[in-house]
C-alpha angles and dihedrals in degrees: 000000000000126000113291130195105248105215092182092061087049089051091050091049093048095052090044090052094046091046090054091050097049098041090046089072096045115099114173122171103190112083098215096050091044089050094051092050091047090050095049092046092050091055092049104260092159097030112032120194110287122258120234128209131168117228101240124233115244122227112252125228136180127331115258088243090061090061090048090054090044084059092240092117135036113263091240090068089075091064095042102046109055133138120250092013118176138174089263100033136047094209128204137323111281117237115204131223117241092251090051094051087046092052092049090052092049091049092054090055088066094236127127113260143183130213115206104180132137128270111285095022093116099253092158092064087053088070104022094059093052091046092047089045091052092049092049093050095041096040131253125261095038093117131273111336100168135031119194115199119203127187091220132034090225088068090048092052091048090052092052089061092048093051091045089057093051101032101038110029110089096024130088115255111275093019101082112142095228128026131213140175139187120239108176104129093267091095125100120246090255092053088050091052092050091051091051092048094045110025116201126230089243125035121195114201145136128258092253092054090044088055089050090050090059096046108032117085096215092060092048087107092066092053088053089047092055098050105145095022110195105195136030116184125195109195119204093014095183089070090069105084143131114002092346086056092051090051092052092045090056089045091055091053091047091050090052088053102038094046089044088232109156090162093048110153111210121203129188131190129195139158091215133009104145132026104171124093132359124312094273088054092049092049090055092047095049090043091058093050094044088051091057093049098045095041088225130085118272114203114227089234089060090063100095121201134188118277106211128195132190127254090205130052118266114251134170101259088203096057111116094221093054091046088053091052091045092051096051088048093059094040095053107033096160094061100033101045104123119238118202131019097277092048090046095051095044094048113116090231092053092048090050090047096053093045090050105037102020123039141347135189116258105234098220100042105023090228116141108245130182119270120242109263110262136193120239095219131045133062091294098035129115095255089061092047093051090047093053089050098048102026091234130135109285094225088055089051095048090053091046091056093047094046091052095048092049089048089060086076094052106116088225089067096046121121107271095226106031095027087222119149111252090235128030112185138182121224106204111199115185116203123185127195085218127213121241142279120288127206142172120245106265148099113312095251093046109043125107112245130193143152095217111093116235136134106242134032104271120246094026139095096268091262095127125058123215112226126200109245126219127188134219108250090220105047104009096235115155128241129186112236110225148159115230106220117196124190105229097214101039102025092228111158132204134169118229127192116263131189112244110262095018111129097168133091124232096195109025117178135182094231092061136064122208138206131180124222147107137275118234121205126173132146095202101045102023119176108266128244097204117088097223090053093051088052087054093050101051123079115280094242087064092062133077131192116240133175089259094050139275117331136170114261118254092243092062097042092097090048098058117109109247129200123252131176111221141187119223088260091064095252122127112268130226118233090252097056113112095205095053119132121201108224137168117232110219110200120226134277090064102232104166137005114245090205105050098016096230110157124213101209095204127056087199120103132037132301096247097084087055106037132031141199130195090272096071096149125067127223093266095049092046092050093048093051090047091048092047093053092046092052093048091050089052094049091052093052117107093183098068129070115239091248092061097048095101135134119211121201123187127201135170099237140030091238093061090044091051090047093050091047094052091045091052096046088047091051093051094043091051088047094052094049096046093049091047088053094048089048094049090048089050093051092048091055123193094343089066129193122301126208094260095059101027100099094041095049092048092049089051091050087051089060093193122169109249092238089062092067111012122097123216101040092152090071091056125277091225097075134052090324092073099056095039090051095050094048091049090047093053090048090052092046092048092051093046091047094053095042089052090060087072110109124234103002094111100046094177095038106050114194126250091265092055087049090049089242091117134041126181118214127189123235112254093347089141095053091047092051089049096051103099092192089067095052100036094091093042129099115299093252091061095040092057098036121109124244091261095048091051092044093050090050091047092048095048091051092045089050093046093055093039092054090051088053092249089150129139103227132131099231089063095052110110096236095042092050091060089050090054088051097048092046094048091052090053101042107027135058127219135325091020097053115087111245119243090233097050114108108235115227117232133197119273125210135220118239124188112235137041124320110268120253095237129130093264095041092228097311115237096332121117120245123198116192128162088265094047129104099263093046090047088056090050090053094056112108091226090060093070105022090173094055110084097208135063110244118250119229092261089049092050092053088048092053091047090053091049091050091049090050091048094049090046090051089049093051097246099110132029131203113245116241116268093255088066091055121094089199114034089210093058113070119215124216137209134187115251111244088207088058094058124092116199112215134175114254127217097247 
């Protein structure tokens, strides 16, 4: 057997890649919750075992030429409808499927009919042939004789290509026997005017445009051109349901009246419309629905279904002789593997697979119908079913099924005439982005935990709510997402479950007040009762010094977590209740974690960057990761030709498709730049990369052909285009690399530094920290500090500034950023050219002191007051271990200024110009880009 592409290995790799991506962002501190999540993920909670289904074979009927000879079709149909037709060849005679022939005969009777057959069964020919036949017999150019309505423009576009193949190939331009045009709203005004002036025989549209044709004055000519309309086709009939179905039903009736078409013949197509009962029952059900839509009676006999046939011979699967043959086939795959089409289709394993995953006989009618899709693995999978039948190991049976399905695509086993694979199968892999974990209120070792969203603990008397859990992104501690509901009159309070991120109310009432937030429970670090302990737990910038001691500022009083005692149903408990749980209600927005103490300095922005659920990825991110994994597997495959290594993605509107394409391109572009940076740093070794060579070395590491990013290639890339494009590309890379240093703006795509693949060092920082003359006039905590202590304090400050983009570099200057954009538009092609609508990032600055109380809150600049993050770090006793006392707020601010002055003296930071300052008396600082050394991390 030749090499065959193994789609099952691709599926396993795809799921593995997606699992790694999803779990990489999940940080859960609680062991029971983490264990539950790991167990569910291990058993495929978000990616269940794939379902397998064979594409059935359709029973063939007469050749189209036979129907011509019979007088059923116009003679020209033999020339129009042919297989493998091209502009230069008429191809071969077309053989119809049985359902296509039945549809043609139903159309000739003049009655309405519906075709319910599977995807790829040639449904469109079942109405195109009768329509073309009618036009040929009636004469072309006599106005619109058929309207075909599609639920999506993409389907109309696809049908245009198929019609062109049949009606244009083989005929001189302008002499086509039947004309057709598309009128879906995609056309230009000129095209619409052409259609109105020269109406085609067949009009392809959607139901919205058909509605507009009936109502708009300027399209009145199309209605006149369609007087006596003969055919109205509704493709994908199953999509018209509910209110939309009622609208379409009314539209059909208005079409019949407006077009003065008493003999209008309505046709519907659908892959599925009824699934209950046998085929006769389904015919009756579909006929009833179609009659309502069409406004005319559809006979059950005119509901045409698919007539299937087997590829393999039918055998009794319970026959002991067959079971023995099947068992031997599985036990000895080397000697029993079929070679050739005939051997493949008569092989016992092939017969069993088609009977199990392909088709079965309907008991009441004897018709062959499709089998329900089935997984190969799992307790109800095909592998277990085959193992039970043959008494063989289940793993061996699973491998045999997968191997045989893959062997179906071996060219040796293709049909000798059609070259089609004996089995074509679909692998349906469902992948969910998931939701989150849910838990009842209770102590960590007692609460009920599940990943399946529901309101109450199952199996009980609805006495315990299940609350969605969210997790601190820093420490992984869990919080219950709740809505605090207070009765206005009585003051009675309860806490109801709330989906994370949901800031709307399903049942808002005037007699209630609502507040969103989170419940915090922990035995080891409970929220304190004592006010002094509360002051010690909140962020420093929430606290102010008063003559009577430290207290929480009035502004933050409403944001402090407060203790509540709750029952499992979310109501406030009494002190005598045995099942009460003491919690702390943390109001939204989430501004600090009571467990690990991390503070989020700004209340602005969403909660997503602070808290996470199990659904860390959005739809676009998930699709990008899945697509990337599939493309990588295709590229690595030696079994596929380069022309067949393709990934198709379908969506229901162009906006989603555009968004997804942009997301994927951005993901790939960022990945390319980051990998090129890592490669360049690795090649540079311990000396690293400095600002002056950074963009050049990264561009060299990218190793992109000039044509892949340079604009103006039509003028010759060997002239000025080459140098301009390289300079622009270096500028764009430099800008992108510095922007990517910012921490946290890509939550689901952490930068190289966050992955420990990049470390930034600072030139001569060690020598500066060792120079006692620099530190002799500084605060005593710095004077007496060791080299390591000074260096650590300086590095933390420089990193804090750099990660906030407080960097002195030309590419982040406002004016120069616009220059980079304009040059990129002129000299580079997409995706390297910076879009006109993209907001250019600019450098921030660090200003000592509190954030100003202005409307913009200081914008993107950094502010370091005594109560701020960095000064909070300075005030830790571990920061200056040789200094016996904890720094006061004023001392911390003094140390900060001393550090900035020392770093400015050492050439690692610069003061920003006066025009950048909000207060001319307060200097601002930025890290010098020339003082940064980019080195590869260890990962």
